[in-house]
Structures are given as C-alpha cells and as structure tokens.
N, C-alpha and C positions, 0 to 999 in steps of 0.2 A: 589889360582888362581887369578891373577890380573883382575880387572874389565875393560872391554873394553869400550872405549869412543864412543858413537854413533856419526854418521856423522851429518853434518849440515843439510843434506837433511832429515834424519830421524827426527831430532829435528823439522824441519819446518813442516813436515807432522803431527807429534803428536800435535804440537801447533795449527795447523789449525783445526784438528778434535775436540780437546778439547774445543776451543773457540766456534766452531759452536754448540756443544752440550750445552755449557753454555748459549749461546744466545737463544737457543731454549727451555731453562728450562728443559732439559733432564739431570738432575744432576747425576743419576746413570750411564748413559753412560759417562758423563764427568769424574766422579770419576774412572771408570774402566780404561779408557785410560790414565788418569793422573797418576794413580798408576803404570801402565805399563811403562810410560815414566820416572817416578821418580826412580823406582828401577833399571833402566838401568845405571844411573849415579847419585848417591845421592848428589854429589858435584855440580851438574849442577843447577845454580840458576834459569834458565828458567823453568826447571822441578819442582823445589821446589816451585816457585811462582804459577805455574799452579795447582799443587796438593793442596797447601794451599788455593788457591782461590776456587777450586772445593769443598773442605771440608767446607769452610765458606759459600758458596752458599747453601750447603746441610744442614746447620744448625749445623754443628759440629765445633763450634768456638774454643772449647778447643783443639781439635786435630790440627786444622789449626794453632793455636798459638804455639803449641808444635813444629811443623815442622819449623816455621820461627824464633823461639827464642831459644829453648833448644834441639830440636831433631837433634843434629849434626850440627846445623847452628850457634851456638854461636861464634865459632872461625872465621867463614867466612861470617858474616852477612853483607849484602849490604844494600844500601838505599832502594831498592825494598822490601827486607825482612822487613825493618822497617815500610814501608808504609802499607804492609799487616798486620803487627803486630798491627798497630794503628787501623785498621778496625776490627780486631779480638777483641781487648780490648774494642772498642766501642760497639760491639755486646754483650759483656759480662758485660757491665755496668762499666768497669774500665776506666773512662774518664780521670783521671789524667795520667795513664800509656799511654793512647792513645795520649794525648797531648805531653808527653815526647818523644814518638816514632816519632811523626810528626816533632817536633823540631829537633831531631837528623837527620832525613832524609833531612831537609832543609840545613844542614851544608855542605853536600857533593855537591858542585857545579859541580864537574867533573864527576858525575855519568852518565853513559850511560844506558838507559833502556834496559832490555833484550827483546828477541823476543816477549815474551808473553805480554809485556806492551807497545808495539808500537801502534799508532793509527790505527783504523780500522773502517770500515763502515759495519754495520749489515743490513740485509734485513728487510724492513718494514713489510713483511708478511712471515711467515715461509713456508718452502718448503712443497710439498705435502706429502712426506714421514713422516715428523714430525706431520702433521695433522692426518694422519692415525694412527700413534703411540699413540697420545693423545686420539683419539677416541677409540682405543683398551683398553687403561687403564681405561677410563670411563665405557666402556661396561663390563670390568672384575669386577669392583667394583659394578656394578649393576647386577651381576650374569647373564649377557647375554653372555654365553660361545661361542656360534657360531659366534655372531657378533664380539666379541673380537678377536677370532681366525682369522676371515677374515681380520679384520683391521691390525692385527699384520703381517699377511702374506703379505698384500699389502705394508705395510711400508718396510718390508725387501726386497721385490721385487724391490722397488724403490731405496732403500739405504741399502745394507746389513751391513753397519757399525753401525746401530742403535742398540746398545746393550740393550737398554731398551725394544725394541720390542721383542727381542729374550728372555729376561727374562720373559716378559709377557706370551709368548707361554709356557715357562717352568712352570710357575705358574698354567697354565690351564691344564697341562698334555697333551697338543695337539702338541707335538714337533715332526715334521717329521725327517727323517734322515738328518744328517748334510750335507752330500754331495748333498742333494736335495736343502737345503736352501742356502748353500755356496759351489757352484761347485769349484772343484779343478782347479787352473789356471796354465798355463805353466810357466816354469822358464824364466825370462827375459834374453835376450842375448844382449850383447853389440854390437853395429853396428861398423863395420870396414870399411876400404876403399874398400874392395871387395864388400861390400853391398851397396856402394854409388849409383850405377846406378839403384838400385831397388827402385821404388816409394813406400814409406812406410808412414803411417800417422805420424803426428808430435805430440809429447807429449805436451798437453796443460793444462791449469788450469781449465778445465771444469768438473773435477771429483767431487766426493762427498765432501761436506763441503768446497769447494773452492769458494771464492767470485767471482762475475761476473767481467769480464774483462772490463776495461775502466770506471768503476763507482766509483773508489776510494776505492774499497773493498779489495785491496791487504793488507794482514796482514804484509807484510815484504817489504814495498815500499822503505824504506831507508836502506835496508840491502842487500848486495850482497855477496853471499857465494864464498869462494875461495877454490876450490877443492884441491889445493896444500898445504893448511895449515893443514887440518885435514884429516886423512886417512879414507877411507870408512869403515863403520861399518861392522864387520864380522858377518854374520848371518848364523845360521845353516840351517834351512829349510826356504826357501823363496818362495814366490808365486808371481803372476802377480799383476798388478796395475790397478787402474781405471784411475787416473790422479792426480798428486801431484804438478806439476809446476803451478806457477801463470801465469796469462796472461799479467802481467805488463812488458813492454819492458825494464825497468831498471833492471830487475832481471837477464838478460842475457847479455853477451858481444855483442857489436854492430854487429859483423859479424856472430853471431851464427844463424842468420836467414837462412843461406844457408844450415844448416845441417838438413837433413830429419830425425827427431828422431822417434824412434819406440814407438808406443802407445800400450795400452792393446788390446788383441784380443777381450776381452769382452766389450770394450768401443765402443759405437755406432759411426758411421762416423759423425753423426750430431754434436756430442760433440766436435769433433776435427776440428771445422770450422775456428778457428782463430789461427794463428801461434804465437809464442812468440814475434816476432818483427813485426813492422807495416810499415816498409819502404822498398822499393825495393833496391836491392843490385846491384851495378855496380862495375866495376873494380876499379874505383876511391875510393870506399868505403873501399876496403881492402888494396890494395897495393899502393894507390896514383896514380897520373897521370903517365902513361907510354906511350912511343912512339910505335905506332902500324903501321904495314903495312897493309892497307886495300886492299881487292881485287878490289872493285869497289866503285862507289859513293853510291851504295845501302848499303854498309857496314859502311858508314861514321857515322851513328848514334850510332854505338857501341863504337866509340872512346871516350875517356874521354874528358871533356870540355877543359882541359889544354894541349891537344896534340900539338906536334910541328907543326908549320905551314908548314915547308918544307916537312915534311912527308905527310901532307894532300895534298899538291900540287902534290907531287910525285904519290900518290895513285889516284888522280883525273885525271891524264894525259890520261889514256886510255878511260875515260868516254866521252860520248856524251851528247848532250843537253837533250835527253830523259832520260839518266841516272841521270843527275842532278835533273830533275824534280821528277823522282822517289825517289831519295834520300831525297829531301825536303818533299815529301809526307810521306815517311816512318818515317822521323824524327818527324813529327807531330804525327804520330801514336805511335811512341815510347814514346813520352812525355805523351800521354794519358795512355799508358800501365803502365808507372811508377807512374802515379797518381792513378792507381787502382791496388795495389799489390795483392789483393785477386785473381785476374785472373792469376797473374803470378805464384802463388803456388797452384792453384786449383787442378791440377792433382795429387798433393801429397795425397789428401784425396779421390781420385776416387777409385771405386771398381775395381775388376779384369776385369769386362766386359768393363768398361770405358778405362782401360789401354790398352786392346786389340784394342779397337776402335781407340785410339790415335796412337798406333803403326801402324795400317793399314793406317791411314790418313797420317802419316809421310812417309810410303812407297810410296803412290801415289804422295805425294809432292816431294819426291826425284826423281821419274821418270819424273814428269813434269818439274822439274828444269833441268834435263839432256837434255830433248828435247828443252828447251828454250835456253840452251847454244849452241846447234848446230844451232839454227835459228838466234840468235841475237849476237853470239860471245861475250857473257858476262855472269857472274854468275847469277844464279837465286836469286830472293829476296823473296823466299817463307818464310824463317825464318829470322825475322828481326835482331836478335842478334846473329846469328850463325857466328862463327869465321872461319878462314882459316884452312885448313888441311895441310899446308906446313910443320908443324912439323913432321907429320907422313910420308909425301912424301919425306922428306929430301931436299927440295928445298929452305928452309928458309936461309941456311947459304951461298948460292951462290949469287953473285951480280945480279942485275936485268938485263935482256936481252932486246931484242926489244919487241915491243908491242905484236906482234903476237906470239912470242915464250912464253912470259909470260902467255898470255891467254890460249894457248894450254896446257902448263904445269899445269895450275890451273884446267883446265877442266879434264885432266887425273887424277890428284890427287884427285879431288872431286869425280869422278866416281869410282875410286878404293876404296875410303873410304866408300862410300855409298853402294857399292856392298859387301864389307866385312861384315858389320854389319848394320842392320836396327834399332837397339835399341839405338846406340850411335849417337846422333844427334848434339853434340856440341864438337868441337875440338878447341884447343888453338893455338893462334899465339904466337910465341916466341917474346920476346922484342928484339929490335934492338941490344942491347948490348950483346946478347947471354945469358941473365939471365933466371930465371924461369918464366914460364907463370903465368899470373894472375889467381885468383880463378874464377871458372865458376859461371854463374848465375844459379838461380833455374831452375828445369825442366819445360818444357812447359806445358801449360794447353790446354786441348782439345778445349776450347772455343776461345783461342787466337792463331792465327797463328804466332804471333810475339814474343811468349815467348821462353825462353831458353830451352835447352834439358838437360838431366841428364849428369853430368860430368863423366869423365872417372876416373879409379882408380889412374891415375898418378897425378890428381889434388888435392889429399887429403892434407889438410893444418893443421897447428897446431890449428887454431881456430875451424875447424871442429872436430878435435880430442878432444878438450876440451868440445865442445858441445855434442859430442857423449858420453863422459865419464859422463858428468853431467846428461844427459838423462838416462843413465844406472843406476846411483846412485839414481836418483829419482824413477825409477822403482823398484829398490831393496828396497828402503824405504817403498813404498806402499805395495810391495810384502811381506815384513817382517811383517808389521802390520796386513795384511789380514791373513797370515798364523798363526800368534800368536793368533789372535781373533778366528780362527777356532779351535785351540787346546783348548782354554778356553771354547769354545762353546760345544765341545764334553764332557768335564768334567762336565759342568753345566747341560747339557742334561741328562747325566747319573745320576747325583745327583737328578735331578727333578723326574726321574723315579725310584728313590731309588735303582739304580744299583750301590751300593757303591763300590764294588770291581772294576768294570769298571772305576768308577770315579777316584779311586786311581791310576789305571794304566795310565789313561790319564794324570793325574797330574805329574806322573813320567816322562813323555815325555818332560816336560818343562825344560828349562835351570835352572841351580842352582840359577841364579839371580832372576828369577821370582818365584821359589819355596820358597824363603825366604821372600816373601811378606806376608803381613797380610791377604790379601784376600785368598791366596792359603792355608795358614795355618788354617784359619777358615773353609775352605772347607774340609780340611783333618780332622779337629776335628769333624765336623758334620758327615762325612762319618764313622769314627770310632764309634761315638755315636750311629748312626742308626744300626750299626752292633753289638752293645752291647760290644764293646771293650773299656771299660770306662777308663782304665789306659792310653792307647795310646791317646784317645781323650783328657784326661786331660793334657798330655804333649803338644799336639798341641795348645790347648787354652792358656796355659801358654806362649808359644812362641808368640801368638797373642798379649797378654798383654804386653810382652816385646817390641814388635815392635811398637805397638800403645797403650800406657798406657791409653789414654783417649777414646778409641774406645767403642762405645755403641752398635753397631750392633752385632748381634749373641750372645750377652751376656746372653740372656734368655736361650739359649741352654746350655751355660756353667754353669749357676746357677742350672739348673735342673740336669746337670751331677754331680755337687758337692752334690746335694741332694741325688742322687743315691749312691754316694760314701761315704755318711755320713761325709763330710768334714765340720764340724760346723764352725771352725775358718775361713777357706778360704772363705766359703760362706758369713759369716758375714762381712768380710773385703771387699769382692767384692760388696756386697750390699751398704755398706757405700761409697765406691769410686764412684759407678754409680750414687747414689743420689747426691753426691757432684758435679759430672761432669754435669749431666743434670737431674734435678729433675722433668722435664716434659716429660721424655721419658718412654714409657711403659716397656722397658727392665729393667730399674732401679727398678720399683715397682714389677715386676715379681721376681726379685732377692730378694727383701725384703720379699715378700710373701713366697718364697721357704725357706727362712731363718726361718720364723715363723712356717712354716709347718714342718720343720725338728725338731723343738722344741715342736711339737704337740700342738701348739697354733692356732687352726683352725679358731677361730673368727678373730684374727688379720690377719691371712693369707688371709681369704676371703676378708677382707677390702682392703688389698693391691692389690689383683687380680682385684677387682672391680675398684679400682683407675686406674689401667693400662688399663682396658677396656674403662673407661671414657676418658682417654687421647687419645686413638686410638681405635675408634669403630670397625675398621677393623682388630684388633689384635685378631685373632682366638685363639691363645695360652692362652691368659688371660681368656677367657671363659672356655676353656678346663680345665685349672688348677682349676678354681672355681668349675667346676662340679666334679672333683676328690676329692676336699676337702669336698663336700656336699654329696658324694655318701653313706657314712656310716650313715648319719643322716636323710636325706630326699631324697628319690629316685626321686620323682617328680621334686623337685627343681634342682637336678643334671641333669635330662633329659632336662629341660629348658636351662640350661647352655650349654649343649652339642649341642643342636639344634641351639642356638645362634652362637656357634662357626662354625657350618656348613653353616650358612647363610653368615658368613664373609668369609669362605674359604671352598668350597665344597670338596676339596682334603685334608683336614686336617684329616689324618687317626687316630690321637689320639682321636678325637671327635667320630668317628665311633666306635672305640674300647670302649670308655666310654659308649656309648649307648648300645652296646652289653652286657657290664657288668651289666648295670642296668636291662635290660630285662632278663638276666640270673638269677639275684637275684630274679626277680619277677616270675621266672619259665615260662616265655614266650619264649619257645625254638625256635619257628619259627622266631620271631623278633630278638632274639639273634643271631641265625645263619645268618640271612640276614645282620645284621650290622657287625658281625665279618668277614663275607666273603667280604663285601664291603671294610673294612679296609685292608684285605689281598690282595684284588685286587689292591689297590693303592700302597701298600708296600709289594710286593710278596717275598722280601728277609727277612722279619721279622719272626723269628722262633716263637716268642711269639704269634703272631696273628694266625699262622697255628696251634699252640697248642690249642688256644682258640676254633678254628673251630673243632679240633679233640675232645675237651672236650664236646662241644655241641653234636657232632655226637655220642659220647659214651653215653651221657645221653639219646639220642634218641634210643639207643639199638643196634646200628651197631658198634660193637667193632672192627671188622676186618678193616672196613673203617677208623675208628678212629686210629687204629694202623698204617695204611698207612700214615695218615697225620702226626702222631708223628714221624714216620721214616723220612719223608721229612723234618720236622722241625729240627731233630737232624742232618741231613745231612747239612742243611744250617748253623746251629750254633752248632757244637759239644760240645762247652763248656757251653752252656746254661743249667743251673741247673734245671730250672722249667720244661722245656719240657722233660728232661731225667727222672725227678721224675714222671711226669704224664705217660710217656711211661712205666716206671717200674710198676706202679699201674695197667695199662691195661694188661701188661704181666702176672701179678699175677692173675688177674681175668680170663685170658685165660689159667691159669695153666702152663705157660711157666716159670718155676721158675729159671732155669739156666740163661736164658737171663735177667730176672729181677734182679738176683743177680749181674750180671756184671754191669748193670747200677747203682745199689745201691752202689756197691763197688767203682765205679768211683766217685760217689757223696760223699761218705764217705771220700775219699782221698782229694777231692777239698773243701769240706765243712764239716770239722770235728766237728763243733759246732752245726750242725743242728740235733736236736733230732728226728724230723720226719723221717729222712733218717735212723737213727740208729734203730728206732722201726721197720720200714718196713724191714730192713735187718735182724733183729732178727727173724721176722715172717717168712721170706723166708727160713732162715736156719732151722727153726723148721719144715717147710713144706718139706724141702729136707731131713729131718731125721738127721741133724747134730745138736744134742742137745748141744754139747760143745760150738760150735761157737755161737749158739743162746744164751746160758747163758752168754758168754763173751759180746755179744752186749748189752744184757739187763743190765749188770753191768756198761758198758760204758754209757748207756742211763741214768741210775740212777745218775751217777756222773755229766753228762752234765746238766741234768734237775732233781734236787732232788725232785721237786714237782710232779713228774710223777710216784710216787710209786703206786698209785691206778691204773693207766693205765697199768703198768707192771703186776700187779696182775690180772687185767682183761684179759690181753693177755694170761697169763699162764692158765687161766680158760677156755677160749673159743677158744684155738688154734685149736681144732679138727674141729670146724665149720668155715671154711675159708670164707664162704659167710657172716657170721655174723660179722666178724672182718675186713672186707675189708677196711672200712673207719674209724674204731674206733681209729686208732692210729694217725690220723692227729690232730695237735694242732690248726692250723689256718684254 
C-alpha cells in the first residue's frame, strides 16, 4: 500500500507542536509527536530533522545520528541532515566527524532550510500548562501522589496536547476515562457559499503551541503554503481543532481577510480575537478601481479612490448642500473605521445573543431609513458602506431617467429588498460595463453603524474559496492530530492499568503506518510480556530493534524477557550493544545483570543492578531485580531492596510480589497475603499473582476459597503452567482426582520434561485405581529424572496415605 503524503497544513501543525515541546523542555512530548510526524512520511526532511533533534535533546545521540546518516537518509541527505549530524557527533565526542559534516554543509550554498529550521521566537516564560506539568513531575518524584495528580489534571485542562502530563497520570495509576480528559470533538465541515451569510468565528493562530501574533513568533514567516501543489492528507478518523493557523498576515493571501473561517467549537471566543489579516478590505483591494453609480452623496465614501470623475458628478447631481455635508462627515467616519479594522470584523466573533441584537438593530435601522426617504426624498445613510440594490430590482441596465423618477425607483427597490430579508444588509452595484460585482466588505459590527453587512451567496469569489479550503485543511490537520493522540492515549491508559488485552485492541485501531513505529511495537511487546506470552513479546521487541537499532528505552523489559526464555546468546549480545550505545543508561546495566543472573553468577549480577540504581535512583526495576537476586541468601537484605523499589515507584507490582514472597518464606502469612493482594490489585490480569494469593489462602486452611482463586487465575491465563499445577494439587487435597488428572495431563503435554508433573500424575492414577497408567508414569519419571529413584520408591510405599504424600513429590 503506497504511503500517503501529509499536507502542508499537517506538517505545519506537527512542527509547531514539536518545537513548542522542545522549547518547554518536555522531551517526551516532543518525541511522541516527532515520531508520529516522521512515520507519516519517512522521506520528509522536515520530519526527519525534528525527530533527530528531539532524540538529541533527549540524550539519545546515537539514535539521532542513525536517522540523519544511515537510517534511510544516506541517499537523500541534505545540508540540514549534515548540520544535525555534526551536533550528534559533537555530543558523542566525535569532533573530527563533526567538523567534516559542518564543512560539507557549508558547500551547499543553494540549500533552503526546511520548516523546522526557520527562525522563530520563543516565549521568555513558559505557559501555565507547562508549569503545572513540571510541578506534577516533581510531586510524583517526591511521592506526593495527590498533588501530582492535581497538577497533571490542571495541565491537561489548560492544554490537552501535553503528552508528558498524561503519561504522568498513567504512572500514578490515577487515569480517568479518556472521554473525560479528551472530549470527543465534532468533525470539521468546509464552509461553502451558502454558509457565507452566517457569522462564524475566524480560525486564528491562538491555539495551543502557537506563537503570539505580532511578536515575531511565527515559525513559518517566510513560508506560504500553496494548496494547489500538495493534495490534502487523507485521514481516516478526524476530530475538531483548537487552532492551527498563525496570526501572521504573510501566511494568507491578501484578500483572504474577507472569508469568515470556521473555528473550533471548543475554542473560546476570546482566543479568536484577531483575524489573519490586519487591514480593512475595500473594493479596490480585490478588483481594482471600478466605476460605480452611487445613489447619493452619502454613498460617495464607498467608491474607490480612482473612480471616474464623470460618474461622480453624475451621482452627485440629485444631491443638495445638506447631502454634500453629510457625505463629507461620513467620509471622515469611514476613514476612521478603516483605521480600526477590529471594529469592522467584531461581529464575526460575537455570540448568538449579540448576533440577535445586531439583527434587531438592523431591523430598526431599516425602518428608520424608509421613513427618512419619505421625508427627505433621498436614501438613508444609516449604513455607511451599503451599496445599491439595483441589481436585484433590475433597474441597473436601464438609462438614467429624471431626478424624481430615479429617486422613486430607488426607494421602491430599497423597500422591497429590506422587506424581503432582514438578514442580508449588503447588496452589490453592478459595474457600468455590465461585468461582475466587486467583492463585498466584511459583515457589520454591532458597535459600528458604518460597517458592512454579510455578503450574499452570489458574491462568492475564488479568493474566498481558497480561504475556505485552507481553513478547512487547517481544521483537518489539527483534528487528525487530536484524534490520533486520543487513540494512543486509550492504549497507554490500558497499559498503565495492566489491561493488556484492551491495550492490544486499541493499538489495532491505528493505521498500518503508525503500527510499524518503534513506540507501538514496544507497547505490543510489553503487553505480551505482562500476559506471559513470551514468544509473541520476543517477536515484537525484535521488530523494535530493527526499527531503531540504538534504542535504549524499554530494553530492560526485553532483557528480562530473554532471561525468562533462557536466550543466553541473544541476551549477551543485547547487553554488549546497550553498553556500547550508552554506558551510563540503567537499561544497559540491567541487561548485563540479567546476563550474569542467567549464568547463576549472583555476585556480578548484584553489582550490575546496583550500578543501574546509582545511575538512576528512580529506577525501581533495578532495586527489584537486586531483591530477587538476594532472596535466596538474605531475606532481610532482599526486603530492603524491595522497599527501596517501592519508594521509587509505589505502583511497581514486582516489588510488592517480592515482599510477599519474602514474608511467605518467613511464614508470616498475614504480611504475605497483604503484599500479594496489593500486587494483584495493581495488576489484576496477572495469573501468577492470583495464584500466590490462592497459595496463601490455602496455607491458611481455606481450600475452597483458594480453589476459587486458582480457577480465576486459570481463566485469565489458561496456558500458565504454574497456576494449573497448584490448582491440581488443591484438587488432589480435596479428593477431586478426575479434575486433577485433567490439569496434570494438560501439563504433561505442554511440559513433558517436568518431573514434578509426572510424579503427581502417577499418584493421581494410583488413587483412581489405575495401576497400569501409574506404573507407566513412574517409568517415564525415572527416565526423565534418573536421580529420583528414591522418591519413586517412597511413593510406592506411602501411596495408601494420601495426606502423607501430598507434598513429598515436589522437587523444588
């Protein structure tokens, strides 16, 4: 399936968000959006530069160097890639290579920087949402759960695009429903000429991560997109937007100011206070000077400065001295109105109540104007820039008659037009040559009686069409990013709550382009790992290594996975690669420690885990693995390690499990039950934890309740051998031999080399009265474990007393 090219508006929106996150030192958020941008089009140099820059700022210089030098960029390397390569080499201490890259970048004098490398102005003080996010991160590290949750919620309420705040909530386990954090937004609709008369808000650059207007903060000042060059990006599920357009006037065509663009329903009215253009629009701005026939001297101010003098004299004929004075006065007011364009477009941002007030005021003004016509025999001057209605009345193509006939026809036409509709307050005069009418001015503001009214559908121009299309594509771009972020948020929330099946279902909803990214594959690998599906998890992490060979994040999970699978060679190779990539990362030393642990060299393994904890005191996994390495030799030492892990991360269920195991070995059943249940509460989908709770319950004497817990554990993970084996032992103690035989036969087929299973199955056959099958199983057990001859003899001697041999056949 060919890869679709994102539109320039989507590229602009991604660039703005990523740079805002980088400037605020929110590197996780910048990396999240940069990867989403890069996977859309890996040949896009702007996306490549941003992704490499985000990796470099996050301390992953090797990965950044890979993407701008060898990761598919060697054939199409640009001067920008060379400049970033020089920075990566400098960060890695490769100063000669950095100098060579800089010299190569200076040879290309015709290079044009991409969007992400254009000059920009950052804010001297971060926005309030960023401050709340930082406060939440500090509170989380200080184990202030409630304060951290409140700060993260406040940050997301101010700016829902802060991915770091959402991940902070997930790490605390205090994640509300996604629909509550990120409400669903309606689909954007392109404005057409039939919607032109409706006053709608203008799409401005006041949205999230958008620089302030007029302060030089526009990221794309020297860049003007052409909608005709690149097709709009085809998006599957799209959502509404906050605001993506910049407020710089150079971004839009000159006449795009007249187009009332649709903004987000969730965007406050105060954010849309400035339109994209800053100058008033007249007929001369669009179509050049045209010759108009004005109704009276009061209308003279609407004519362009270069109008024909003969036409002006012709239109001034029926005027009197009072009309000339009124025209002069109105011309002075019109010049003031043009000097204040905010008043000209103020009603675009008015609420529904203001719109009704303006409509009612126009109704009274229309009635007053008709009364004034009947008294003074001339048109009303209530609206300074309102044009004639002779186009609708059909009188424009006829030659001018006498003064009284012309004034009478004008009064009738005006009365008919105003009585037909009270919402259309501006009509066009046709040019004398019979051509098209000029474009209308913006709708009137309630504060200014001399502002223009909403144009009619017949005045839709190509400029307005382009402005409407651009506004629609900007909305679609922001809509796409918001909807994509919500999809990732659902998967991340499910993973944080250890609802791994739901996490996999949410990731399946992503497009193929995003599913092939390293972030998604790492999430898939962790979901399979938590479910105990180690083979599928191994394939996912191998895909991660292929996509990002120098990736360090999540590799501690991959190394532990290889430890469970007993992959000695793979684990040793992974540890060497991680140490060579970043010797100061805790993930590298955890991998080395797992490698020593697999070779049963516990002293060296403990040394590596301690080194990982020194490099990152908040790495709870390093303390947990140290506790597991110490649990067979020193229980008190192991308890200290597990408690240190919980101080670093109170939701680290492995540490709770380790403490439960320590207290279980010390025969402190109440403490063991508490810690096992705490771990199962954090990870309710873990069958091993439920089995541990069931084991403690069995030791306490409640076998029926323990059997219920083991049944639930088997339901969650039918292929888990440990919980099936323990359930079979409980069934034997409850004298339910047939059900126990079914579990043991399943384990024999899946784990034929496990001697404990064969011993228990032989005992069950003996208790069921099947001596032949029992003898066969004992023969198999002798072949599998030749050193178990004494245990086989003991089984044959004590088989009559089932209580005495209930646990004698366990080797470990």
